[in-house]
N, CA, C and O atoms as a Tinker XYZ file with bonds, in Angstrom:
   452  protein
     1  N     81.396000   87.251000  138.718000    73     2
     2  CA    82.692000   87.606000  139.238000    64     1     3
     3  C     83.563000   88.131000  138.077000    63     2     4     5
     4  O     83.668000   87.489000  137.031000    81     3
     5  N     84.166000   89.273000  138.274000    73     3     6
     6  CA    85.032000   89.863000  137.258000    64     5     7
     7  C     86.487000   89.633000  137.637000    63     6     8     9
     8  O     86.889000   89.873000  138.775000    81     7
     9  N     87.269000   89.168000  136.679000    73     7    10
    10  CA    88.677000   88.897000  136.932000    64     9    11
    11  C     89.482000   89.757000  135.960000    63    10    12    13
    12  O     89.241000   89.716000  134.753000    81    11
    13  N     90.443000   90.540000  136.480000    73    11    14
    14  CA    91.299000   91.400000  135.669000    64    13    15
    15  C     92.677000   90.746000  135.559000    63    14    16    17
    16  O     93.345000   90.491000  136.562000    81    15
    17  N     93.078000   90.487000  134.334000    73    15    18
    18  CA    94.401000   89.891000  134.113000    64    17    19
    19  C     95.439000   90.997000  133.902000    63    18    20    21
    20  O     96.493000   91.008000  134.539000    81    19
    21  N     95.122000   91.916000  133.001000    73    19    22
    22  CA    96.025000   93.057000  132.727000    64    21    23
    23  C     95.178000   94.333000  132.737000    63    22    24    25
    24  O     94.191000   94.417000  132.006000    81    23
    25  N     95.532000   95.287000  133.521000    73    23    26
    26  CA    94.801000   96.564000  133.543000    64    25    27
    27  C     94.981000   97.292000  132.220000    63    26    28    29
    28  O     96.077000   97.342000  131.662000    81    27
    29  N     93.867000   97.863000  131.725000    73    27    30
    30  CA    93.942000   98.688000  130.533000    64    29    31
    31  C     94.035000   97.919000  129.235000    63    30    32    33
    32  O     94.270000   98.535000  128.195000    81    31
    33  N     93.864000   96.607000  129.234000    73    31    34
    34  CA    93.969000   95.804000  128.008000    64    33    35
    35  C     92.612000   95.205000  127.674000    63    34    36    37
    36  O     91.914000   94.699000  128.553000    81    35
    37  N     92.243000   95.264000  126.403000    73    35    38
    38  CA    91.021000   94.623000  125.944000    64    37    39
    39  C     91.341000   93.150000  125.730000    63    38    40    41
    40  O     92.242000   92.818000  124.961000    81    39
    41  N     90.611000   92.263000  126.405000    73    39    42
    42  CA    90.897000   90.846000  126.287000    64    41    43
    43  C     89.619000   90.052000  126.033000    63    42    44    45
    44  O     88.551000   90.394000  126.541000    81    43
    45  N     89.742000   88.997000  125.246000    73    43    46
    46  CA    88.636000   88.080000  125.078000    64    45    47
    47  C     89.228000   86.691000  125.187000    63    46    48    49
    48  O     90.446000   86.519000  125.150000    81    47
    49  N     88.372000   85.713000  125.319000    73    47    50
    50  CA    88.854000   84.332000  125.331000    64    49    51
    51  C     88.503000   83.649000  124.017000    63    50    52    53
    52  O     88.492000   82.421000  123.927000    81    51
    53  N     88.217000   84.454000  123.004000    73    51    54
    54  CA    87.834000   83.899000  121.710000    64    53    55
    55  C     89.081000   83.705000  120.830000    63    54    56    57
    56  O     90.181000   84.142000  121.166000    81    55
    57  N     88.865000   83.045000  119.718000    73    55    58
    58  CA    89.932000   82.835000  118.742000    64    57    59
    59  C     89.770000   83.810000  117.592000    63    58    60    61
    60  O     90.043000   83.466000  116.442000    81    59
    61  N     89.340000   84.994000  117.883000    73    59    62
    62  CA    89.174000   85.988000  116.802000    64    61    63
    63  C     90.373000   86.919000  116.719000    63    62    64    65
    64  O     91.121000   87.081000  117.683000    81    63
    65  N     90.539000   87.512000  115.582000    73    63    66
    66  CA    91.634000   88.442000  115.333000    64    65    67
    67  C     91.040000   89.791000  114.961000    63    66    68    69
    68  O     90.106000   89.877000  114.164000    81    67
    69  N     91.597000   90.843000  115.550000    73    67    70
    70  CA    91.150000   92.209000  115.238000    64    69    71
    71  C     92.411000   93.049000  115.002000    63    70    72    73
    72  O     93.365000   92.971000  115.777000    81    71
    73  N     92.414000   93.838000  113.947000    73    71    74
    74  CA    93.526000   94.725000  113.670000    64    73    75
    75  C     92.964000   96.049000  113.201000    63    74    76    77
    76  O     92.173000   96.079000  112.259000    81    75
    77  N     93.349000   97.144000  113.832000    73    75    78
    78  CA    92.897000   98.469000  113.410000    64    77    79
    79  C     94.110000   99.390000  113.345000    63    78    80    81
    80  O     94.980000   99.358000  114.215000    81    79
    81  N     94.149000  100.204000  112.305000    73    79    82
    82  CA    95.187000  101.203000  112.125000    64    81    83
    83  C     94.510000  102.527000  111.829000    63    82    84    85
    84  O     93.553000  102.579000  111.057000    81    83
    85  N     94.998000  103.590000  112.435000    73    83    86
    86  CA    94.487000  104.925000  112.207000    64    85    87
    87  C     95.622000  105.787000  111.671000    63    86    88    89
    88  O     96.708000  105.835000  112.249000    81    87
    89  N     95.360000  106.459000  110.573000    73    87    90
    90  CA    96.397000  107.278000  109.949000    64    89    91
    91  C     95.758000  108.516000  109.323000    63    90    92    93
    92  O     94.537000  108.673000  109.299000    81    91
    93  N     96.639000  109.394000  108.812000    73    91    94
    94  CA    96.102000  110.562000  108.092000    64    93    95
    95  C     95.605000  110.113000  106.716000    63    94    96    97
    96  O     96.026000  109.080000  106.196000    81    95
    97  N     94.718000  110.898000  106.147000    73    95    98
    98  CA    94.224000  110.598000  104.805000    64    97    99
    99  C     95.366000  110.638000  103.801000    63    98   100   101
   100  O     95.378000  109.859000  102.848000    81    99
   101  N     96.318000  111.527000  104.000000    73    99   102
   102  CA    97.487000  111.608000  103.116000    64   101   103
   103  C     98.278000  110.305000  103.102000    63   102   104   105
   104  O     98.648000  109.816000  102.035000    81   103
   105  N     98.543000  109.738000  104.288000    73   103   106
   106  CA    99.255000  108.460000  104.354000    64   105   107
   107  C     98.436000  107.365000  103.677000    63   106   108   109
   108  O     98.976000  106.564000  102.913000    81   107
   109  N     97.145000  107.331000  103.954000    73   107   110
   110  CA    96.281000  106.334000  103.382000    64   109   111
   111  C     96.245000  106.423000  101.854000    63   110   112   113
   112  O     96.316000  105.404000  101.167000    81   111
   113  N     96.134000  107.641000  101.326000    73   111   114
   114  CA    96.112000  107.829000   99.864000    64   113   115
   115  C     97.431000  107.382000   99.222000    63   114   116   117
   116  O     97.413000  106.797000   98.140000    81   115
   117  N     98.554000  107.641000   99.856000    73   115   118
   118  CA    99.849000  107.168000   99.343000    64   117   119
   119  C     99.883000  105.634000   99.318000    63   118   120   121
   120  O    100.426000  105.028000   98.394000    81   119
   121  N     99.298000  105.025000  100.343000    73   119   122
   122  CA    99.244000  103.566000  100.411000    64   121   123
   123  C     98.370000  103.031000   99.269000    63   122   124   125
   124  O     98.724000  102.051000   98.614000    81   123
   125  N     97.225000  103.688000   99.039000    73   123   126
   126  CA    96.327000  103.271000   97.971000    64   125   127
   127  C     96.982000  103.391000   96.597000    63   126   128   129
   128  O     96.656000  102.626000   95.689000    81   127
   129  N     97.894000  104.334000   96.436000    73   127   130
   130  CA    98.586000  104.576000   95.173000    64   129   131
   131  C     99.915000  103.847000   95.070000    63   130   132   133
   132  O    100.712000  104.143000   94.180000    81   131
   133  N    100.168000  102.901000   95.965000    73   131   134
   134  CA   101.440000  102.116000   95.977000    64   133   135
   135  C    102.678000  102.968000   96.161000    63   134   136   137
   136  O    103.753000  102.597000   95.690000    81   135
   137  N    102.555000  104.098000   96.834000    73   135   138
   138  CA   103.706000  104.935000   97.125000    64   137   139
   139  C    104.384000  104.508000   98.427000    63   138   140   141
   140  O    105.550000  104.827000   98.658000    81   139
   141  N    103.653000  103.789000   99.271000    73   139   142
   142  CA   104.244000  103.248000  100.484000    64   141   143
   143  C    103.622000  101.894000  100.801000    63   142   144   145
   144  O    102.676000  101.458000  100.145000    81   143
   145  N    104.164000  101.248000  101.808000    73   143   146
   146  CA   103.724000   99.908000  102.213000    64   145   147
   147  C    103.439000   99.945000  103.699000    63   146   148   149
   148  O    104.209000  100.529000  104.462000    81   147
   149  N    102.336000   99.326000  104.125000    73   147   150
   150  CA   102.065000   99.229000  105.551000    64   149   151
   151  C    102.774000   98.007000  106.116000    63   150   152   153
   152  O    102.592000   96.890000  105.630000    81   151
   153  N    103.576000   98.226000  107.135000    73   151   154
   154  CA   104.333000   97.143000  107.765000    64   153   155
   155  C    103.697000   96.885000  109.139000    63   154   156   157
   156  O    103.889000   97.646000  110.087000    81   155
   157  N    102.940000   95.794000  109.213000    73   155   158
   158  CA   102.202000   95.464000  110.420000    64   157   159
   159  C    103.121000   95.300000  111.627000    63   158   160   161
   160  O    102.758000   95.682000  112.740000    81   159
   161  N    104.296000   94.741000  111.416000    73   159   162
   162  CA   105.246000   94.498000  112.513000    64   161   163
   163  C    105.551000   95.785000  113.278000    63   162   164   165
   164  O    105.666000   95.772000  114.504000    81   163
   165  N    105.682000   96.906000  112.542000    73   163   166
   166  CA   105.962000   98.205000  113.145000    64   165   167
   167  C    104.700000   99.049000  113.338000    63   166   168   169
   168  O    104.711000  100.022000  114.093000    81   167
   169  N    103.602000   98.675000  112.648000    73   167   170
   170  CA   102.385000   99.488000  112.715000    64   169   171
   171  C    102.537000  100.836000  112.059000    63   170   172   173
   172  O    101.938000  101.823000  112.488000    81   171
   173  N    103.359000  100.874000  110.994000    73   171   174
   174  CA   103.663000  102.143000  110.327000    64   173   175
   175  C    103.726000  101.935000  108.832000    63   174   176   177
   176  O    103.818000  100.808000  108.345000    81   175
   177  N    103.676000  103.059000  108.103000    73   175   178
   178  CA   103.888000  103.045000  106.672000    64   177   179
   179  C    105.348000  103.360000  106.392000    63   178   180   181
   180  O    105.953000  104.190000  107.071000    81   179
   181  N    105.906000  102.702000  105.399000    73   179   182
   182  CA   107.283000  102.962000  104.964000    64   181   183
   183  C    107.262000  103.063000  103.454000    63   182   184   185
   184  O    106.408000  102.473000  102.791000    81   183
   185  N    108.207000  103.814000  102.915000    73   183   186
   186  CA   108.370000  103.823000  101.468000    64   185   187
   187  C    108.989000  102.481000  101.063000    63   186   188   189
   188  O    109.558000  101.772000  101.894000    81   187
   189  N    108.871000  102.153000   99.804000    73   187   190
   190  CA   109.475000  100.904000   99.300000    64   189   191
   191  C    110.971000  100.908000   99.558000    63   190   192   193
   192  O    111.550000   99.876000   99.897000    81   191
   193  N    111.594000  102.062000   99.398000    73   191   194
   194  CA   113.024000  102.164000   99.610000    64   193   195
   195  C    113.423000  101.878000  101.066000    63   194   196   197
   196  O    114.416000  101.201000  101.333000    81   195
   197  N    112.613000  102.418000  102.005000    73   195   198
   198  CA   112.895000  102.166000  103.421000    64   197   199
   199  C    112.792000  100.684000  103.770000    63   198   200   201
   200  O    113.639000  100.149000  104.486000    81   199
   201  N    111.769000  100.033000  103.270000    73   199   202
   202  CA   111.592000   98.623000  103.555000    64   201   203
   203  C    112.677000   97.797000  102.872000    63   202   204   205
   204  O    113.217000   96.864000  103.467000    81   203
   205  N    112.997000   98.136000  101.629000    73   203   206
   206  CA   114.052000   97.440000  100.904000    64   205   207
   207  C    115.371000   97.513000  101.671000    63   206   208   209
   208  O    116.108000   96.530000  101.752000    81   207
   209  N    115.655000   98.674000  102.226000    73   207   210
   210  CA   116.882000   98.846000  103.017000    64   209   211
   211  C    116.853000   97.922000  104.240000    63   210   212   213
   212  O    117.875000   97.333000  104.591000    81   211
   213  N    115.700000   97.792000  104.885000    73   211   214
   214  CA   115.593000   96.959000  106.087000    64   213   215
   215  C    115.863000   95.471000  105.787000    63   214   216   217
   216  O    116.413000   94.755000  106.625000    81   215
   217  N    115.469000   95.013000  104.580000    73   215   218
   218  CA   115.670000   93.598000  104.282000    64   217   219
   219  C    116.827000   93.351000  103.321000    63   218   220   221
   220  O    117.064000   92.213000  102.916000    81   219
   221  N    117.546000   94.408000  102.955000    73   219   222
   222  CA   118.689000   94.256000  102.079000    64   221   223
   223  C    118.321000   93.945000  100.647000    63   222   224   225
   224  O    119.054000   93.233000   99.962000    81   223
   225  N    117.193000   94.468000  100.179000    73   223   226
   226  CA   116.712000   94.220000   98.819000    64   225   227
   227  C    117.089000   95.413000   97.946000    63   226   228   229
   228  O    116.811000   96.555000   98.311000    81   227
   229  N    117.714000   95.166000   96.805000    73   227   230
   230  CA   118.155000   96.234000   95.921000    64   229   231
   231  C    117.051000   96.626000   94.939000    63   230   232   233
   232  O    116.509000   95.778000   94.229000    81   231
   233  N    116.727000   97.915000   94.909000    73   231   234
   234  CA   115.711000   98.420000   93.996000    64   233   235
   235  C    116.389000   98.793000   92.687000    63   234   236   237
   236  O    117.353000   99.559000   92.664000    81   235
   237  N    115.873000   98.241000   91.604000    73   235   238
   238  CA   116.394000   98.527000   90.270000    64   237   239
   239  C    115.298000   99.149000   89.436000    63   238   240   241
   240  O    114.175000   99.306000   89.916000    81   239
   241  N    115.596000   99.509000   88.187000    73   239   242
   242  CA   114.616000  100.129000   87.287000    64   241   243
   243  C    113.430000   99.195000   87.031000    63   242   244   245
   244  O    112.318000   99.669000   86.799000    81   243
   245  N    113.645000   97.894000   87.068000    73   243   246
   246  CA   112.543000   96.952000   86.838000    64   245   247
   247  C    111.936000   96.443000   88.154000    63   246   248   249
   248  O    111.397000   95.337000   88.216000    81   247
   249  N    112.034000   97.268000   89.198000    73   247   250
   250  CA   111.492000   96.957000   90.503000    64   249   251
   251  C    110.033000   96.594000   90.420000    63   250   252   253
   252  O    109.250000   97.339000   89.832000    81   251
   253  N    109.636000   95.460000   90.997000    73   251   254
   254  CA   108.250000   95.008000   90.978000    64   253   255
   255  C    107.800000   94.815000   92.416000    63   254   256   257
   256  O    108.405000   94.049000   93.167000    81   255
   257  N    106.732000   95.515000   92.799000    73   255   258
   258  CA   106.267000   95.453000   94.179000    64   257   259
   259  C    105.870000   94.042000   94.605000    63   258   260   261
   260  O    106.064000   93.669000   95.762000    81   259
   261  N    105.315000   93.252000   93.681000    73   259   262
   262  CA   104.934000   91.867000   94.038000    64   261   263
   263  C    106.148000   91.019000   94.361000    63   262   264   265
   264  O    106.123000   90.230000   95.306000    81   263
   265  N    107.228000   91.177000   93.572000    73   263   266
   266  CA   108.471000   90.478000   93.870000    64   265   267
   267  C    108.998000   90.906000   95.231000    63   266   268   269
   268  O    109.480000   90.083000   96.009000    81   267
   269  N    108.900000   92.193000   95.507000    73   267   270
   270  CA   109.394000   92.758000   96.762000    64   269   271
   271  C    108.688000   92.124000   97.950000    63   270   272   273
   272  O    109.333000   91.676000   98.897000    81   271
   273  N    107.360000   92.087000   97.897000    73   271   274
   274  CA   106.593000   91.513000   99.024000    64   273   275
   275  C    106.860000   90.032000   99.166000    63   274   276   277
   276  O    106.914000   89.527000  100.287000    81   275
   277  N    107.028000   89.320000   98.068000    73   275   278
   278  CA   107.349000   87.912000   98.142000    64   277   279
   279  C    108.714000   87.700000   98.795000    63   278   280   281
   280  O    108.893000   86.763000   99.573000    81   279
   281  N    109.667000   88.562000   98.483000    73   279   282
   282  CA   110.998000   88.482000   99.080000    64   281   283
   283  C    110.924000   88.667000  100.603000    63   282   284   285
   284  O    111.719000   88.091000  101.345000    81   283
   285  N    109.965000   89.474000  101.057000    73   283   286
   286  CA   109.840000   89.772000  102.478000    64   285   287
   287  C    108.706000   88.970000  103.110000    63   286   288   289
   288  O    108.041000   89.448000  104.029000    81   287
   289  N    108.487000   87.756000  102.620000    73   287   290
   290  CA   107.317000   86.972000  103.016000    64   289   291
   291  C    107.273000   86.651000  104.521000    63   290   292   293
   292  O    106.203000   86.325000  105.034000    81   291
   293  N    108.363000   86.729000  105.215000    73   291   294
   294  CA   108.336000   86.422000  106.636000    64   293   295
   295  C    107.879000   87.620000  107.481000    63   294   296   297
   296  O    107.760000   87.492000  108.699000    81   295
   297  N    107.629000   88.743000  106.879000    73   295   298
   298  CA   107.153000   89.919000  107.588000    64   297   299
   299  C    105.718000   90.194000  107.172000    63   298   300   301
   300  O    105.187000   89.541000  106.274000    81   299
   301  N    105.105000   91.148000  107.816000    73   299   302
   302  CA   103.727000   91.513000  107.504000    64   301   303
   303  C    103.723000   92.823000  106.707000    63   302   304   305
   304  O    103.504000   93.902000  107.259000    81   303
   305  N    103.964000   92.705000  105.426000    73   303   306
   306  CA   103.985000   93.833000  104.513000    64   305   307
   307  C    102.681000   93.833000  103.729000    63   306   308   309
   308  O    102.368000   92.865000  103.035000    81   307
   309  N    101.915000   94.926000  103.841000    73   307   310
   310  CA   100.592000   94.948000  103.234000    64   309   311
   311  C    100.421000   96.051000  102.188000    63   310   312   313
   312  O    100.796000   97.204000  102.402000    81   311
   313  N     99.859000   95.669000  101.083000    73   311   314
   314  CA    99.305000   96.591000  100.106000    64   313   315
   315  C     97.810000   96.545000  100.335000    63   314   316   317
   316  O     97.321000   95.612000  100.973000    81   315
   317  N     97.065000   97.523000   99.837000    73   315   318
   318  CA    95.619000   97.510000  100.089000    64   317   319
   319  C     94.918000   96.214000   99.704000    63   318   320   321
   320  O     94.024000   95.758000  100.418000    81   319
   321  N     95.312000   95.619000   98.589000    73   319   322
   322  CA    94.624000   94.418000   98.101000    64   321   323
   323  C     94.989000   93.143000   98.866000    63   322   324   325
   324  O     94.268000   92.151000   98.761000    81   323
   325  N     96.081000   93.139000   99.629000    73   323   326
   326  CA    96.377000   91.914000  100.392000    64   325   327
   327  C     96.176000   92.077000  101.878000    63   326   328   329
   328  O     96.562000   91.191000  102.641000    81   327
   329  N     95.587000   93.175000  102.323000    73   327   330
   330  CA    95.286000   93.367000  103.733000    64   329   331
   331  C     94.253000   92.343000  104.186000    63   330   332   333
   332  O     93.188000   92.224000  103.579000    81   331
   333  N     94.554000   91.624000  105.220000    73   331   334
   334  CA    93.623000   90.631000  105.734000    64   333   335
   335  C     93.676000   89.268000  105.053000    63   334   336   337
   336  O     93.085000   88.305000  105.541000    81   335
   337  N     94.373000   89.186000  103.943000    73   335   338
   338  CA    94.465000   87.908000  103.257000    64   337   339
   339  C     93.122000   87.395000  102.803000    63   338   340   341
   340  O     92.184000   88.167000  102.603000    81   339
   341  N     93.033000   86.101000  102.641000    73   339   342
   342  CA    91.803000   85.492000  102.143000    64   341   343
   343  C     90.832000   85.108000  103.271000    63   342   344   345
   344  O     89.691000   84.737000  102.995000    81   343
   345  N     91.266000   85.193000  104.525000    73   343   346
   346  CA    90.466000   84.673000  105.616000    64   345   347
   347  C     89.746000   85.732000  106.448000    63   346   348   349
   348  O     88.837000   85.397000  107.207000    81   347
   349  N     90.128000   86.987000  106.322000    73   347   350
   350  CA    89.569000   88.022000  107.174000    64   349   351
   351  C     88.808000   89.066000  106.389000    63   350   352   353
   352  O     89.118000   89.341000  105.230000    81   351
   353  N     87.812000   89.644000  107.030000    73   351   354
   354  CA    87.055000   90.749000  106.434000    64   353   355
   355  C     87.801000   92.039000  106.737000    63   354   356   357
   356  O     88.389000   92.189000  107.808000    81   355
   357  N     87.772000   92.970000  105.786000    73   355   358
   358  CA    88.471000   94.239000  105.961000    64   357   359
   359  C     87.436000   95.356000  106.111000    63   358   360   361
   360  O     86.266000   95.196000  105.764000    81   359
   361  N     87.895000   96.477000  106.632000    73   359   362
   362  CA    87.021000   97.652000  106.779000    64   361   363
   363  C     87.864000   98.906000  106.595000    63   362   364   365
   364  O     89.074000   98.900000  106.821000    81   363
   365  N     87.206000   99.973000  106.185000    73   363   366
   366  CA    87.830000  101.295000  106.039000    64   365   367
   367  C     86.790000  102.325000  106.412000    63   366   368   369
   368  O     85.641000  102.249000  105.978000    81   367
   369  N     87.196000  103.286000  107.215000    73   367   370
   370  CA    86.285000  104.366000  107.624000    64   369   371
   371  C     87.035000  105.692000  107.590000    63   370   372   373
   372  O     88.121000  105.809000  108.158000    81   371
   373  N     86.459000  106.690000  106.926000    73   371   374
   374  CA    87.056000  108.016000  106.808000    64   373   375
   375  C     86.363000  108.935000  107.822000    63   374   376   377
   376  O     85.157000  108.833000  108.044000    81   375
   377  N     87.144000  109.830000  108.431000    73   375   378
   378  CA    86.611000  110.686000  109.478000    64   377   379
   379  C     87.337000  112.015000  109.452000    63   378   380   381
   380  O     88.542000  112.057000  109.204000    81   379
   381  N     86.619000  113.106000  109.705000    73   379   382
   382  CA    87.200000  114.420000  109.853000    64   381   383
   383  C     87.081000  114.819000  111.333000    63   382   384   385
   384  O     85.979000  114.860000  111.879000    81   383
   385  N     88.207000  115.109000  111.970000    73   383   386
   386  CA    88.189000  115.464000  113.397000    64   385   387
   387  C     87.566000  116.844000  113.591000    63   386   388   389
   388  O     87.451000  117.605000  112.631000    81   387
   389  N     87.169000  117.173000  114.796000    73   387   390
   390  CA    86.660000  118.518000  115.054000    64   389   391
   391  C     87.639000  119.638000  114.676000    63   390   392   393
   392  O     87.238000  120.763000  114.377000    81   391
   393  N     88.929000  119.296000  114.699000    73   391   394
   394  CA    89.970000  120.253000  114.319000    64   393   395
   395  C     90.193000  120.340000  112.832000    63   394   396   397
   396  O     91.016000  121.137000  112.381000    81   395
   397  N     89.471000  119.530000  112.039000    73   395   398
   398  CA    89.550000  119.576000  110.596000    64   397   399
   399  C     90.537000  118.620000  109.953000    63   398   400   401
   400  O     90.708000  118.651000  108.734000    81   399
   401  N     91.203000  117.759000  110.747000    73   399   402
   402  CA    92.147000  116.803000  110.174000    64   401   403
   403  C     91.395000  115.590000  109.605000    63   402   404   405
   404  O     90.525000  115.029000  110.272000    81   403
   405  N     91.718000  115.204000  108.420000    73   403   406
   406  CA    91.122000  114.019000  107.786000    64   405   407
   407  C     91.935000  112.786000  108.151000    63   406   408   409
   408  O     93.130000  112.706000  107.864000    81   407
   409  N     91.264000  111.817000  108.793000    73   407   410
   410  CA    91.916000  110.591000  109.188000    64   409   411
   411  C     91.151000  109.392000  108.621000    63   410   412   413
   412  O     89.978000  109.489000  108.260000    81   411
   413  N     91.846000  108.274000  108.559000    73   411   414
   414  CA    91.257000  107.044000  108.051000    64   413   415
   415  C     91.581000  105.925000  109.053000    63   414   416   417
   416  O     92.713000  105.809000  109.524000    81   415
   417  N     90.573000  105.110000  109.368000    73   415   418
   418  CA    90.774000  103.914000  110.171000    64   417   419
   419  C     90.547000  102.725000  109.263000    63   418   420   421
   420  O     89.548000  102.679000  108.546000    81   419
   421  N     91.435000  101.786000  109.278000    73   419   422
   422  CA    91.273000  100.577000  108.463000    64   421   423
   423  C     91.847000   99.384000  109.202000    63   422   424   425
   424  O     92.604000   99.531000  110.162000    81   423
   425  N     91.475000   98.205000  108.739000    73   423   426
   426  CA    91.980000   97.010000  109.363000    64   425   427
   427  C     91.269000   95.760000  108.894000    63   426   428   429
   428  O     90.620000   95.747000  107.848000    81   427
   429  N     91.403000   94.717000  109.679000    73   427   430
   430  CA    90.726000   93.467000  109.331000    64   429   431
   431  C     90.301000   92.743000  110.613000    63   430   432   433
   432  O     90.808000   93.024000  111.699000    81   431
   433  N     89.371000   91.816000  110.463000    73   431   434
   434  CA    88.886000   91.052000  111.618000    64   433   435
   435  C     88.358000   89.733000  111.123000    63   434   436   437
   436  O     88.035000   89.570000  109.947000    81   435
   437  N     88.273000   88.785000  112.050000    73   435   438
   438  CA    87.709000   87.493000  111.720000    64   437   439
   439  C     88.217000   86.424000  112.674000    63   438   440   441
   440  O     88.977000   86.688000  113.606000    81   439
   441  N     87.769000   85.221000  112.404000    73   439   442
   442  CA    88.125000   84.049000  113.201000    64   441   443
   443  C     89.440000   83.476000  112.719000    63   442   444   445
   444  O     89.632000   83.310000  111.515000    81   443
   445  N     90.345000   83.173000  113.623000    73   443   446
   446  CA    91.656000   82.647000  113.211000    64   445   447
   447  C     91.837000   81.191000  113.609000    63   446   448   449
   448  O     92.962000   80.734000  113.809000    81   447
   449  N     90.742000   80.468000  113.722000    73   447   450
   450  CA    90.699000   79.098000  114.136000    64   449   451
   451  C     91.676000   78.233000  113.549000    63   450   452
   452  O     91.706000   77.040000  113.852000    81   451
């Protein structure tokens, strides 16, 4: 017997977590070079200045990205090295569309027991 709870939604009854983001290679490369930050809450990339403005953090000449992320600890701000934290496996896949656009899919998955 098949039961549908919500049409068009992928659902499981497991305690696993899956997160996937698809972006242009340009956005991904900027993220890899610490030029922007992925904000999971919005599912978008923002510059450090944009995020700082959202949380009222002042950027100075001695701006440190680690201090910045710690200041915003209640949000999901990700750099490449902290994506998925210590409990989840991460993945990255590069793809060129038939139209020639270079895109990247990345994310994390695992059990959130």
